C-alpha positions, 0 to 999 in steps of 0.5 A, a space after each residue: 344435093 347432099 351426097 354423104 361419105 359412107 364407111 363400109 360398116 355403114 353401107 346398106 344391108 339388104 338381107 340382114 338376118 337377126 340370127 346372123 348379127 354378131 356372127 363373124 367369119 375368120 378366113 383361114 386355110 382350113 375354113 376359106 376356099 377359093 377356086 377360079 372359074 376361068 373365062 375360057 378353056 385352054 386351046 391345048 396348043 401355043 407358046 404359053 403354059 397355063 398352070 393351075 396352082 393350089 396354095 395355102 398360106 401364101 398370096 399370089 405375089 409370093 407364088 409369082 416371086 418364088 416361081 420366077 426365081 426358080 424359072 429365072 424369069 421376071 415375075 412381071 412376065 408371069 400371067 395372072 387373072 386375079 390376086 388371091 390372099 394368103 388367108 385361104 386355100 386357093 386354086 388359081 391359074 398362072 401362065 408362063 412361057 411354054 419353053 420353061 415347062 421342063 424347069 416347072 417339073 422341079 419347082 417345089 414350095 411349101 404349101 403349094 401344089 401344081 394341079 395341072 398345066 395346059 398350053 394356050 395361044 396367048 398369055 393369061 391377063 388380069 381379069 381373064 376369069 368368069 368369077 370365083 367359087 367360094 366355100 366358107 366353113 363355120 365350125 359350129 352354127 345353130 339350126 336357127 343360124 343355118 336356116 337364116 343363112 340359107 334364107 338370106 343366100 336364097 334371096 340374094 341368088 334370086 334378087 341380087 346383092 349390091 356390088 360394093 367394094 369390100 374393106 380389103 380394097 382400102 388397106 389395113 388402115 382403111 384409108 388408102 382412098 384418102 391417100 388416093 384423093 391427096 394424090 389427085 387433088 394435091 398432086 402428091 408424089 408417089 414413085 412406085 406405079 403399083 402403089 399409085 394404082 392401088 391408091 387411085 383404085 381405092 379412091 375410085 372404089 370409095 366413091 363408087 360405094 358412096 354413090 351406090 349407097 345413095 341410089 339404094 336410099 333413093 330408089 325402092 327398086 334400086 337395081 332397076 334401070 333408070 333412063 340415062 343409065 349405062 348398062 352392061 351384061 352380067 356376069 361376063 361384062 362387055 360393051 356398055 349400052 345406054 338405057 333405053 335406046 342402046 339397050 333396045 337395039 341390043 335386045 333386038 339383035 339378040 332376038 334375031 340371033 335365036 335359032 330355029 329351036 328357040 334357043 335364045 341367049 339368056 337375057 334378063 332385063 329389070 325393066 319396069 315391066 320385067 322382060 325375060 326370054 327362056 333361060 338356058 343353063 350354060 356350063 362354065 369351064 370348071 363345070 359350074 352352071 353359069 347364071 342367066 345373062 342379065 343387063 344391069 345398070 352400072 356405077 361410075 369409077 371416076 376417071 379421065 375417059 369414063 362414060 358419063 350417065 345422063 338424066 337423074 343418074 347423071 345428076 347424082 354423078 355430077 354431084 359426086 364430082 362436085 363433092 370431090 373437087 377433082 377435075 378430069 385433068 387431075 386423072 389425066 395427069 396419071 395416065 392409064 392408071 386413072 382412066 376410069 370405068 363403069 362397074 355393075 351395081 348388082 350381082 347375083 351369086 349362083 350355085 348356092 349351097 348350104 350344107 351341115 356336117 354335125 355342128 359344122 355348116 358350110 356355104 358355097 357360092 360363086 361370084 363374078 370376078 371383082 365381087 367380094 365374099 366379104 360384101 356378101 357376108 356383110 349383106 347378111 349381117 355377118 362380119 368378115 375377117 379380123 375387122 382390119 382391112 388387108 393390103 390385098 383382097 380375098 377376091 379378085 380385083 377387076 
């Protein structure tokens, strides 16, 4: 089996529109807005203080360094759900010890506003968010382009988009994954743990993109489950279930949890004969409508402890391992930064809205944590950014 390497520009584009080809979006604090959608509400009590911060022109690490200096604490002790880039106006949550609340009153940093704070029982951890709400503004779009944008986003909202990793994952030179491969195959020495983690993550991401591109090329209904797949619920994630045996047991358990009024937890499974239960709209922590729960196939992020698929999908994954020439022991030597996991192969944007104000057009949408606005743009044929990767993504790493 031939499994090709694919760069980001060559990945399949499922919703490309002729009117949008050549269109580019340049993220900036005036045109790109990102707001975290928390996974849970604060309890209002506890030893930790959750702080909502709105920033312009700074990345998350900048904020944590300055805040830690002011509070006289280690930056590593500040809780963060995800990283946000400097080329946007972003709103995100941080957590600090509640005993430092008085010092927070005197914190000042240009381009940074503290919106609110609330107490909670535990520290904010990486990945503790449902997703991100994005707003992208083009100063000028034609009506034809506006309609193409609306049409493509509407299809993605209904049908889902491939959950590729964006170019930001691979660094400025788009080659961090090659460094990660050398780290594994040649046992290259890198002292800084954060840099090791970044390179291994880029390598896993590149391999995931290759395998998902292959699946799309092989399957007409690429997001439908195949026997041997591992499934995970969208958008909140959760425990893996094998398809079809493990998933069948999970669906039976869900059906038993329906209450007397027929209020069943949202389930949408892309089976050959589609099976759906009545939809229920749930409210997220920021008031956004949470999308229907779906069971979605997952792709592998190579590692020492990752669950392996079986059947046809397992054969594709075995071909990937063989192509890379990396064994499990190479990942095991790197410990916890290279255990691997499984990632949804498809995600569904929700709360999609396209608005016009004179010549300017804005597109607003929500994506689950770990998914990329740059990928959504690419799926429509829109280029995102300056064409270079960034050391840190515009969206949250998983």
